[in-house]
N, C-alpha and C positions, 0 to 999 in steps of 0.2 A: 283366698288365704291358703288353700291346699296347694295351689301352684306356687305360691310364694314360699311355703315351707319346703317344697321339693327343690326350689331354686337355691335357697340359702344352704340347705344341707349338701347339695351337690357342689356348691362353691367351697364349703369347708372341707368336704371329702377330697376334692382335687388338690387343695393346698396341703393337707396332711399327707396325702399319698406321694407328693412330689418334693418333700423336704422342708415345707414351711413350718414356722413355729406355732405353738398352740395359741399364743396370745394373738398372733395374726389371724388365725382361724376365727377366734371368738370375735375379734374386732370387725373383721370383714363381714361375718355373718350377721352381726347386730346392725351394722350400717346398711346392709342390703335389705334386711327385714324392715327397718324403719323407712327406708327409701321406697320400698314396694307397697307401703300402706299399712304395715302392722303398727299397733299402738305400743306394745312392749315386746321385747324378745329376751329370753333367757337361754344362754348357750353355755355349755360346759364341754370342753374338748380335752381329750388326752390322746397320746399317740396311737392308742388302739381303738378309739371310738369317739363319737360325737353325740351329745344329747341336746336337743333343741326344742324349745317351746315358744310358740308365737301366740299372742293374745290380741283379740279384736272384740271389744265389748265382752259379752258373756261366752264367746266362742274361744276355744283353745285347741291349737293344733300342735301335736308333739311328734317328733321324729327321733329315732335312734338308729345310728349307722355304725356298723362294725368295720373297722379298717383292717383289711386282710393283707394288703400289699403296700409297701412303702419303698420309695427310692429317692433319687435326687434329680429333679428336672425343674430348675428354677425358672425356665422359660414359661412353663405352664402356670407357675405361681404369679409371674408377672402378668400373664394374660388374664388371670382371674381378677387381679387387682385393677386392671384396666376396665374390665366389664363392671366391676363394683363401682368405680368412679363414674362411668357413663350412666349406670342406673341411678346413682345419686343425683346426677345433673339432669336427669330426665331425657337423655338421649336415647336410652333403651327402655322398653317396657319389660314387665316380668316375663312375658312369653318370649320376646326376642332375646332377652338376656339368657334365658334357659337354653335356647337354641345355640347361642354363642358358647355357652359352657359345654354343651355336648360336642361342639366342634373342637374345643380345647382338649377335651378328654381323648379325642381321636388323633390328636397331633402326634406325629412321630418325634423321635429324638431330634433335637436341633442339629447336633453334630454327628456325622457318620462314625462308624466303628473305628475306621483307620485314624481319623483325627483324634479320637479319644485315646486310642492306644499310644499314638505318638506323643500326645500331651502328657500321658502318664509316664512314659519313658523320660521325657524332659524333666518332669517333676522329681522322679527318683534320682536322676543324675544331679539335679540342683540341690536336693537335700543332702546328698553325699558330699557335694562341694562345700556347702555351708558348714558341715561338720568337720571340715579340714582335710578331706581326702585329696590325694594327688590325682592328676589327670587320668591316669590309667584306671584307678579305682572308680572314678566318676563315670567313665565309659562303661565299665563292668556293671555298676549299679544301674545305669540307664538301660542296658540290655536286659539285665535281670528283671528290672521293673516292667519292661515290655512283656517278658515271658509271664510274669505274675498276672498281669492284666489279661493276657490271652487265656490263661488258665481260668481266671474268674469269669470271663465272658463265656467260655465254653461250658462251665459248670452251671452258670445261671441260666443259660439257654435250655439246659436240661432240668431245670427246677430242682437242683440239689439244695438241701438246706444250707442257709447262709453260714452257720457255724462250721459245717464240714467243708464248705467251699473255701473259707478263709484258712482253715487248718491245712487243707491240701495245698493252697497257694503258698503258705508259709513253708511247707515241706519242699516244694519246688524251688523256693528261694534259697533254702539252705543247700539243697543238692546242687543247684547251678553254681553257687559260689564255691562249694567244695571242689567241684570239677575244675573250675578256673584255678583254684589254689594248687591243685596237683601239677598244673602246667606252668604256673607263674607264682612263685613263692613271694614275690614282691607286692602282691595285692594286699591292701589294707582290708582284711577279711571282715572285721566287725563293722567298719564304716560302710562297706559295700552292702552288707546285709541290712543294716539300719536304713540306708537310703532306699533299698529295694522295697521294704515293707511299709515305708511311710505313705505310699499311695493307698494302702489299705486302711490306714488309721482313720477312725470315724470322727474327723475334726468337726463336722457339722453337729453331730450328736453331742459331743463334749461342749461345744460352744452354747448350744441351745439349752443344755442341761444346767450350765452355770447361770445363764440368763434367767431361766425359769426359777431357779433357786433364789436368785437375788430379788425377784419380784414375788416371792412367796407362793409360787405355783408348785408346791412341793410334790404333788403326785406325778405331774409331768416330769419334773426334775429327777425324781427317783427312777422313773421308767427309763428315761434317756440315759441316766447315769449307769444303770444296770446294763442297758444295751451296749454302751461304750465299753464297759468292763468286760462283757461277754465277747465282744469283737477282739479286744486286746488279748484276752485269754486264749481264744481260738488261734490267733496268729502266733502267739508265743508258744503254744503247745505244738503247732506244726513245726516250727523251727527247732524247738527244744527236742522233739522226738528224733529228728534226723541227726542233730549234733550229739545227742546221747548215744545213739547207735554207733556213730562214727568214733566216739571215744572208747566205747566198749570193744570195738574191733581193732583197737591199737592206734588209732589216729591221734594226732597231736594238733591242738589248736594254738594259734599264735597268741 
């Protein structure tokens, strides 16, 4: 049962650290606990931690895990779900399932940095296009989005706080578009900036927050909602600081 407790907690930890929803964490952990031989399992997950208790007769095994790092790597979430299904079907034992989870934890990112940066640039350009920008502004938004992602990648590799990373990225967005504006007055300045920063918007956090609220998981919904608000505030503050300084120095915005 101790090995089973370690197994289910590691599974939940991997899902939370890689962008999975809290309901998926609880459902997967309970399913794996029952499949591994536990009589009952009580799991409570929030974005910052997991509380798990397994019961077998008069024995109780409790685990508490604090989540220190979170990102988005849905390939790992998919692998954990695969291992959970195989454990339920009897294909894997508790020991082999734990070894498989350790391998999942060591998996690198599925897509290399260049592919992710290119996809981000395409995403920025596409958002700008959907907002009605003309071709030139769409290209500018794509290039600026690429710059923003490069800045984020650089800062994250140096473990800069996420709030400051996003604020600095927002500042670079505004600076880059202001430079383009000086040489090309025909740019749709607002649409180019909006398209550039859309790659930073926490869409997954917003979606999961709404979903948790609908299913009355109010603690998780509140945490993710505050997280999304903080990200939006940091992006807006970075862009706003540069534009305010530009206006103070006599600049004119379209």
